[in-house]
Backbone as XML, in Angstrom:
<?xml version="1.0"?>
<chain id="A" units="angstrom">
  <residue number="1" name="UNK">
    <atom name="N" x="2.377" y="-6.657" z="35.048"/>
    <atom name="CA" x="2.386" y="-7.685" z="33.973"/>
    <atom name="C" x="3.639" y="-7.816" z="33.317"/>
  </residue>
  <residue number="2" name="UNK">
    <atom name="N" x="4.311" y="-8.999" z="33.290"/>
    <atom name="CA" x="5.495" y="-9.172" z="32.451"/>
    <atom name="C" x="5.143" y="-9.355" z="31.056"/>
  </residue>
  <residue number="3" name="UNK">
    <atom name="N" x="5.892" y="-9.153" z="30.306"/>
    <atom name="CA" x="5.710" y="-9.332" z="28.710"/>
    <atom name="C" x="6.599" y="-10.642" z="28.507"/>
  </residue>
  <residue number="4" name="UNK">
    <atom name="N" x="6.515" y="-10.940" z="27.136"/>
    <atom name="CA" x="7.139" y="-12.214" z="26.746"/>
    <atom name="C" x="8.666" y="-11.894" z="26.548"/>
  </residue>
  <residue number="5" name="UNK">
    <atom name="N" x="9.122" y="-10.762" z="26.544"/>
    <atom name="CA" x="10.502" y="-10.469" z="26.320"/>
    <atom name="C" x="11.128" y="-10.415" z="27.690"/>
  </residue>
  <residue number="6" name="UNK">
    <atom name="N" x="10.319" y="-10.277" z="28.763"/>
    <atom name="CA" x="10.903" y="-10.287" z="30.139"/>
    <atom name="C" x="11.394" y="-8.905" z="30.591"/>
  </residue>
  <residue number="7" name="UNK">
    <atom name="N" x="10.847" y="-7.879" z="30.013"/>
    <atom name="CA" x="11.455" y="-6.546" z="30.233"/>
    <atom name="C" x="10.489" y="-6.079" z="31.424"/>
  </residue>
  <residue number="8" name="UNK">
    <atom name="N" x="9.229" y="-6.599" z="31.702"/>
    <atom name="CA" x="8.475" y="-6.009" z="32.856"/>
    <atom name="C" x="7.926" y="-4.621" z="32.729"/>
  </residue>
  <residue number="9" name="UNK">
    <atom name="N" x="8.175" y="-4.091" z="31.545"/>
    <atom name="CA" x="7.705" y="-2.605" z="31.321"/>
    <atom name="C" x="6.147" y="-2.662" z="30.950"/>
  </residue>
  <residue number="10" name="UNK">
    <atom name="N" x="5.314" y="-1.855" z="31.604"/>
    <atom name="CA" x="3.973" y="-1.728" z="31.275"/>
    <atom name="C" x="3.803" y="-1.256" z="29.773"/>
  </residue>
  <residue number="11" name="UNK">
    <atom name="N" x="4.812" y="-0.590" z="29.232"/>
    <atom name="CA" x="4.610" y="0.011" z="27.867"/>
    <atom name="C" x="5.228" y="-0.862" z="26.915"/>
  </residue>
  <residue number="12" name="UNK">
    <atom name="N" x="5.677" y="-1.980" z="27.122"/>
    <atom name="CA" x="6.352" y="-2.790" z="26.154"/>
    <atom name="C" x="5.498" y="-3.036" z="24.824"/>
  </residue>
  <residue number="13" name="UNK">
    <atom name="N" x="6.227" y="-2.883" z="23.726"/>
    <atom name="CA" x="5.540" y="-2.954" z="22.453"/>
    <atom name="C" x="4.831" y="-4.237" z="22.168"/>
  </residue>
  <residue number="14" name="UNK">
    <atom name="N" x="5.323" y="-5.351" z="22.906"/>
    <atom name="CA" x="4.893" y="-6.705" z="22.840"/>
    <atom name="C" x="3.601" y="-6.950" z="23.472"/>
  </residue>
  <residue number="15" name="UNK">
    <atom name="N" x="3.181" y="-6.042" z="24.441"/>
    <atom name="CA" x="1.914" y="-6.114" z="25.069"/>
    <atom name="C" x="0.830" y="-5.345" z="24.361"/>
  </residue>
  <residue number="16" name="UNK">
    <atom name="N" x="1.235" y="-4.228" z="23.341"/>
    <atom name="CA" x="0.361" y="-3.506" z="22.801"/>
    <atom name="C" x="-0.193" y="-4.191" z="21.554"/>
  </residue>
  <residue number="17" name="UNK">
    <atom name="N" x="-1.615" y="-4.187" z="21.200"/>
    <atom name="CA" x="-2.174" y="-4.707" z="20.124"/>
    <atom name="C" x="-1.592" y="-4.077" z="18.862"/>
  </residue>
  <residue number="18" name="UNK">
    <atom name="N" x="-1.708" y="-4.915" z="17.923"/>
    <atom name="CA" x="-1.164" y="-4.523" z="16.530"/>
    <atom name="C" x="-2.072" y="-3.395" z="16.042"/>
  </residue>
  <residue number="19" name="UNK">
    <atom name="N" x="-1.432" y="-2.398" z="15.445"/>
    <atom name="CA" x="-2.146" y="-1.106" z="15.035"/>
    <atom name="C" x="-2.902" y="-1.491" z="13.713"/>
  </residue>
  <residue number="20" name="UNK">
    <atom name="N" x="-4.007" y="-0.867" z="13.490"/>
    <atom name="CA" x="-4.815" y="-1.085" z="12.233"/>
    <atom name="C" x="-3.978" y="-0.815" z="10.968"/>
  </residue>
  <residue number="21" name="UNK">
    <atom name="N" x="-4.265" y="-1.713" z="10.052"/>
    <atom name="CA" x="-3.687" y="-1.584" z="8.748"/>
    <atom name="C" x="-4.143" y="-0.294" z="8.015"/>
  </residue>
  <residue number="22" name="UNK">
    <atom name="N" x="-3.195" y="0.293" z="7.220"/>
    <atom name="CA" x="-3.754" y="1.407" z="6.305"/>
    <atom name="C" x="-4.854" y="0.892" z="5.321"/>
  </residue>
  <residue number="23" name="UNK">
    <atom name="N" x="-5.761" y="1.744" z="4.980"/>
    <atom name="CA" x="-6.552" y="1.321" z="3.962"/>
    <atom name="C" x="-5.957" y="1.343" z="2.589"/>
  </residue>
  <residue number="24" name="UNK">
    <atom name="N" x="-6.410" y="0.472" z="1.626"/>
    <atom name="CA" x="-5.842" y="0.475" z="0.307"/>
    <atom name="C" x="-6.176" y="1.823" z="-0.180"/>
  </residue>
  <residue number="25" name="UNK">
    <atom name="N" x="-5.295" y="2.385" z="-1.085"/>
    <atom name="CA" x="-5.692" y="3.491" z="-1.830"/>
    <atom name="C" x="-6.539" y="3.292" z="-3.113"/>
  </residue>
  <residue number="26" name="UNK">
    <atom name="N" x="-6.274" y="2.017" z="-3.798"/>
    <atom name="CA" x="-6.928" y="1.775" z="-4.986"/>
    <atom name="C" x="-7.583" y="0.373" z="-4.741"/>
  </residue>
  <residue number="27" name="UNK">
    <atom name="N" x="-9.042" y="0.488" z="-5.241"/>
    <atom name="CA" x="-9.711" y="-0.821" z="-5.046"/>
    <atom name="C" x="-9.499" y="-1.819" z="-6.149"/>
  </residue>
  <residue number="28" name="UNK">
    <atom name="N" x="-9.956" y="-2.948" z="-6.193"/>
    <atom name="CA" x="-9.555" y="-3.888" z="-7.282"/>
    <atom name="C" x="-10.010" y="-3.458" z="-8.642"/>
  </residue>
  <residue number="29" name="UNK">
    <atom name="N" x="-11.097" y="-2.810" z="-8.774"/>
    <atom name="CA" x="-11.719" y="-2.154" z="-10.122"/>
    <atom name="C" x="-10.714" y="-1.212" z="-10.572"/>
  </residue>
  <residue number="30" name="UNK">
    <atom name="N" x="-10.222" y="-0.235" z="-9.836"/>
    <atom name="CA" x="-9.185" y="0.798" z="-10.144"/>
    <atom name="C" x="-7.841" y="0.148" z="-10.606"/>
  </residue>
  <residue number="31" name="UNK">
    <atom name="N" x="-7.454" y="-1.068" z="-9.868"/>
    <atom name="CA" x="-6.255" y="-1.494" z="-10.295"/>
    <atom name="C" x="-6.267" y="-2.411" z="-11.859"/>
  </residue>
  <residue number="32" name="UNK">
    <atom name="N" x="-7.590" y="-2.957" z="-11.879"/>
    <atom name="CA" x="-7.823" y="-3.692" z="-13.226"/>
    <atom name="C" x="-7.791" y="-2.577" z="-14.156"/>
  </residue>
  <residue number="33" name="UNK">
    <atom name="N" x="-8.450" y="-1.337" z="-14.118"/>
    <atom name="CA" x="-8.429" y="-0.405" z="-14.944"/>
    <atom name="C" x="-6.855" y="0.203" z="-15.255"/>
  </residue>
  <residue number="34" name="UNK">
    <atom name="N" x="-6.077" y="0.268" z="-14.215"/>
    <atom name="CA" x="-4.720" y="0.716" z="-14.359"/>
    <atom name="C" x="-3.984" y="-0.316" z="-15.211"/>
  </residue>
  <residue number="35" name="UNK">
    <atom name="N" x="-4.244" y="-1.642" z="-14.954"/>
    <atom name="CA" x="-3.623" y="-2.668" z="-15.683"/>
    <atom name="C" x="-3.847" y="-2.559" z="-17.167"/>
  </residue>
  <residue number="36" name="UNK">
    <atom name="N" x="-5.139" y="-2.296" z="-17.525"/>
    <atom name="CA" x="-5.496" y="-2.238" z="-18.836"/>
    <atom name="C" x="-5.081" y="-0.872" z="-19.592"/>
  </residue>
  <residue number="37" name="UNK">
    <atom name="N" x="-5.210" y="0.221" z="-18.831"/>
    <atom name="CA" x="-4.337" y="1.292" z="-19.309"/>
    <atom name="C" x="-2.884" y="1.379" z="-19.608"/>
  </residue>
  <residue number="38" name="UNK">
    <atom name="N" x="-2.185" y="0.622" z="-18.620"/>
    <atom name="CA" x="-0.695" y="0.522" z="-18.779"/>
    <atom name="C" x="-0.353" y="-0.465" z="-19.930"/>
  </residue>
  <residue number="39" name="UNK">
    <atom name="N" x="-1.293" y="-1.251" z="-20.478"/>
    <atom name="CA" x="-0.899" y="-2.011" z="-21.564"/>
    <atom name="C" x="-0.753" y="-1.339" z="-22.827"/>
  </residue>
  <residue number="40" name="UNK">
    <atom name="N" x="-1.329" y="0.011" z="-22.890"/>
    <atom name="CA" x="-1.208" y="0.863" z="-23.827"/>
    <atom name="C" x="0.114" y="1.571" z="-23.930"/>
  </residue>
  <residue number="41" name="UNK">
    <atom name="N" x="1.048" y="1.226" z="-24.828"/>
    <atom name="CA" x="2.389" y="1.895" z="-24.940"/>
    <atom name="C" x="2.267" y="3.392" z="-24.964"/>
  </residue>
  <residue number="42" name="UNK">
    <atom name="N" x="1.149" y="4.017" z="-25.459"/>
    <atom name="CA" x="1.183" y="5.485" z="-25.671"/>
    <atom name="C" x="1.064" y="6.207" z="-24.235"/>
  </residue>
  <residue number="43" name="UNK">
    <atom name="N" x="0.457" y="5.561" z="-23.319"/>
    <atom name="CA" x="0.255" y="6.130" z="-22.018"/>
    <atom name="C" x="1.414" y="5.967" z="-21.003"/>
  </residue>
  <residue number="44" name="UNK">
    <atom name="N" x="1.644" y="7.002" z="-20.403"/>
    <atom name="CA" x="2.969" y="6.807" z="-19.288"/>
    <atom name="C" x="2.145" y="6.341" z="-17.973"/>
  </residue>
  <residue number="45" name="UNK">
    <atom name="N" x="2.961" y="5.965" z="-17.076"/>
    <atom name="CA" x="2.559" y="5.552" z="-15.723"/>
    <atom name="C" x="1.883" y="6.798" z="-15.125"/>
  </residue>
  <residue number="46" name="UNK">
    <atom name="N" x="2.457" y="8.029" z="-15.241"/>
    <atom name="CA" x="1.928" y="9.250" z="-14.735"/>
    <atom name="C" x="0.595" y="9.458" z="-15.213"/>
  </residue>
  <residue number="47" name="UNK">
    <atom name="N" x="0.425" y="9.530" z="-16.647"/>
    <atom name="CA" x="-0.810" y="9.704" z="-17.122"/>
    <atom name="C" x="-1.988" y="8.675" z="-16.568"/>
  </residue>
  <residue number="48" name="UNK">
    <atom name="N" x="-1.616" y="7.422" z="-16.190"/>
    <atom name="CA" x="-2.522" y="6.615" z="-15.673"/>
    <atom name="C" x="-2.834" y="6.893" z="-14.276"/>
  </residue>
  <residue number="49" name="UNK">
    <atom name="N" x="-1.860" y="7.152" z="-13.591"/>
    <atom name="CA" x="-1.784" y="7.487" z="-12.046"/>
    <atom name="C" x="-2.776" y="8.801" z="-11.710"/>
  </residue>
  <residue number="50" name="UNK">
    <atom name="N" x="-2.655" y="9.686" z="-12.609"/>
    <atom name="CA" x="-3.198" y="11.174" z="-12.203"/>
    <atom name="C" x="-4.626" y="10.988" z="-12.058"/>
  </residue>
  <residue number="51" name="UNK">
    <atom name="N" x="-5.467" y="10.400" z="-13.056"/>
    <atom name="CA" x="-7.081" y="10.261" z="-12.673"/>
    <atom name="C" x="-7.263" y="9.570" z="-11.593"/>
  </residue>
  <residue number="52" name="UNK">
    <atom name="N" x="-6.471" y="8.601" z="-11.169"/>
    <atom name="CA" x="-6.822" y="7.749" z="-9.977"/>
    <atom name="C" x="-6.632" y="8.616" z="-8.662"/>
  </residue>
  <residue number="53" name="UNK">
    <atom name="N" x="-5.842" y="9.741" z="-8.916"/>
    <atom name="CA" x="-5.559" y="10.209" z="-7.615"/>
    <atom name="C" x="-4.476" y="9.825" z="-6.804"/>
  </residue>
  <residue number="54" name="UNK">
    <atom name="N" x="-3.312" y="9.150" z="-7.391"/>
    <atom name="CA" x="-2.299" y="8.704" z="-6.720"/>
    <atom name="C" x="-0.949" y="9.070" z="-7.616"/>
  </residue>
  <residue number="55" name="UNK">
    <atom name="N" x="0.115" y="8.873" z="-6.837"/>
    <atom name="CA" x="1.518" y="9.104" z="-7.338"/>
    <atom name="C" x="1.827" y="7.818" z="-8.276"/>
  </residue>
  <residue number="56" name="UNK">
    <atom name="N" x="2.600" y="8.033" z="-9.174"/>
    <atom name="CA" x="2.986" y="6.736" z="-10.089"/>
    <atom name="C" x="3.750" y="5.732" z="-9.120"/>
  </residue>
  <residue number="57" name="UNK">
    <atom name="N" x="4.482" y="6.199" z="-8.134"/>
    <atom name="CA" x="5.172" y="5.181" z="-7.317"/>
    <atom name="C" x="4.063" y="4.443" z="-6.450"/>
  </residue>
  <residue number="58" name="UNK">
    <atom name="N" x="2.979" y="4.913" z="-6.225"/>
    <atom name="CA" x="1.978" y="4.165" z="-5.377"/>
    <atom name="C" x="1.340" y="3.335" z="-6.498"/>
  </residue>
  <residue number="59" name="UNK">
    <atom name="N" x="1.018" y="3.571" z="-7.525"/>
    <atom name="CA" x="0.648" y="2.742" z="-8.560"/>
    <atom name="C" x="1.300" y="1.518" z="-8.936"/>
  </residue>
  <residue number="60" name="UNK">
    <atom name="N" x="2.788" y="1.760" z="-8.839"/>
    <atom name="CA" x="3.662" y="0.609" z="-9.139"/>
    <atom name="C" x="3.551" y="-0.333" z="-7.912"/>
  </residue>
  <residue number="61" name="UNK">
    <atom name="N" x="3.538" y="0.244" z="-6.586"/>
    <atom name="CA" x="3.527" y="-0.585" z="-5.489"/>
    <atom name="C" x="2.350" y="-1.402" z="-5.388"/>
  </residue>
  <residue number="62" name="UNK">
    <atom name="N" x="1.160" y="-0.752" z="-5.837"/>
    <atom name="CA" x="-0.134" y="-1.315" z="-5.655"/>
    <atom name="C" x="-0.251" y="-2.602" z="-6.869"/>
  </residue>
  <residue number="63" name="UNK">
    <atom name="N" x="0.543" y="-2.480" z="-7.949"/>
    <atom name="CA" x="0.420" y="-3.359" z="-8.972"/>
    <atom name="C" x="1.413" y="-4.371" z="-8.651"/>
  </residue>
  <residue number="64" name="UNK">
    <atom name="N" x="2.261" y="-4.190" z="-7.679"/>
    <atom name="CA" x="3.454" y="-5.175" z="-7.408"/>
    <atom name="C" x="4.478" y="-5.159" z="-8.354"/>
  </residue>
  <residue number="65" name="UNK">
    <atom name="N" x="4.675" y="-3.987" z="-9.067"/>
    <atom name="CA" x="5.891" y="-3.904" z="-10.006"/>
    <atom name="C" x="6.813" y="-2.806" z="-9.581"/>
  </residue>
  <residue number="66" name="UNK">
    <atom name="N" x="8.005" y="-3.269" z="-9.918"/>
    <atom name="CA" x="9.123" y="-2.418" z="-9.473"/>
    <atom name="C" x="9.721" y="-1.484" z="-10.604"/>
  </residue>
  <residue number="67" name="UNK">
    <atom name="N" x="9.136" y="-1.670" z="-11.678"/>
    <atom name="CA" x="9.543" y="-0.986" z="-12.995"/>
    <atom name="C" x="9.028" y="0.354" z="-13.259"/>
  </residue>
</chain>
């Protein structure tokens, strides 16, 4: 079976189905709680992320913020 790219390899990545997506680490309720806590200037991102069991970078990515 030839693939769309014309390579005719049975192991072509275009023939393979898409891999399943990774599950989200934070559910919508946790994200809303994180947004509320981050509105408090006395709390750091690290202090908000720790109880949720994620790294602060994961929290930033989940919230769509790069700061």
